[in-house]
N, C-alpha and C positions, 0 to 999 in steps of 0.2 A: 801122662798116659799110663805110666806104671805106678800110680799113686798107691796101689794096694801093697806094693813091696817096700815103700818108703816108710821110715819111722815118722810118727806124728810131728816131731820137732822139725824135720826137714820139710814136711808139707806146709807147716806154718811159715817157715822161712821163705819158701817159694811164693806163697801168697803175699807176704810182706814185700817181697821184691817186686811183684806186679803192682802193688799199691804204691810203693815208693817211686816207681817209674812214672806214675801219674802226676806227682807233685811238680816236677820240672815242666811238664806239658801245661799244667794249669797256670804255673807262674809265667811262662812265656806268653800264653794266651792273654792273661790279665795285663801284662806289660804292653802287649800290642793294642789291646782295647783302650788302655789308658793313654797311650801315645795318640791314637786316633781321636779320642774324646778331647784331650787337651789341645790337639792340633786344630780341631774345628772351632773350639772356643777362642783360641788365639787368632784364627783367621777372622772370626766374627768381630772380635774387638778391634782388630786392625782395620776392618772395613768401616766400623762405626767411627773410629778415630779419623780416618781419611775423610769420611762424609762430614764430620763435625768441622774439620779444618777447612774444607772446601766452602762450607756455608759461612764459616767465620772469617774468610778472607775478604768478604765484602765489607766496606766501611759502614759502621752503624752510627746513627745519629746519637749524640749524647742525650741522656734523659732530660736535662734541663734546657736543651737547645730549643730556641723558638724559631718559628718559620718553617724552613724546608725539612721534610722528612718526618715531621711530628704528626701523629694521628690523634693526639689529645686535643680535646675541645673544651673550652671553659663554659660552664653552665651557670646559670643563675636561677634562683628559685623565685617564682612569682609570689609576692606577699598576699595576693588576693585569693588565688586558687591553690597555691602550694605546688604547682607543677614545676619541674626543672626543664628549662629550655635554653637553647643557645641564644646569644645576643642577636645573631643574624636571623633567627627564625621569627623574631618579633614577638608580639603578645600572644596571650592564650585565647583571645577572641572575645573576652569580656570588655565592655565599654570602660570599666574602671581599672583596667590593667595598666600598671605603670610602664611595662616594657613596650607596649604599643605606642606610648607617647614618646619614648626615646628613639623611635625609628625615624 
């Protein structure tokens, strides 16, 4: 308030003191934001981990297992028309289809 009576060196020191007081505030604010940010990331990873292990707790059929639990179907190609069909589906509809005879 009495800046006119102060020497210029003291005025510069007073300004520097105000600026230096901002650094701890910025540092504390940055630390708080970082804690919140990494906390949310940790919580998200924890939720994904739990969801993965809940899904993983069910028994899975082995890839080479035959019979139960396998969605794989064996296909064979018709030598006449070139279509891929299951053995159960029968032939492709042509009279010379070898898969229709195998039925």
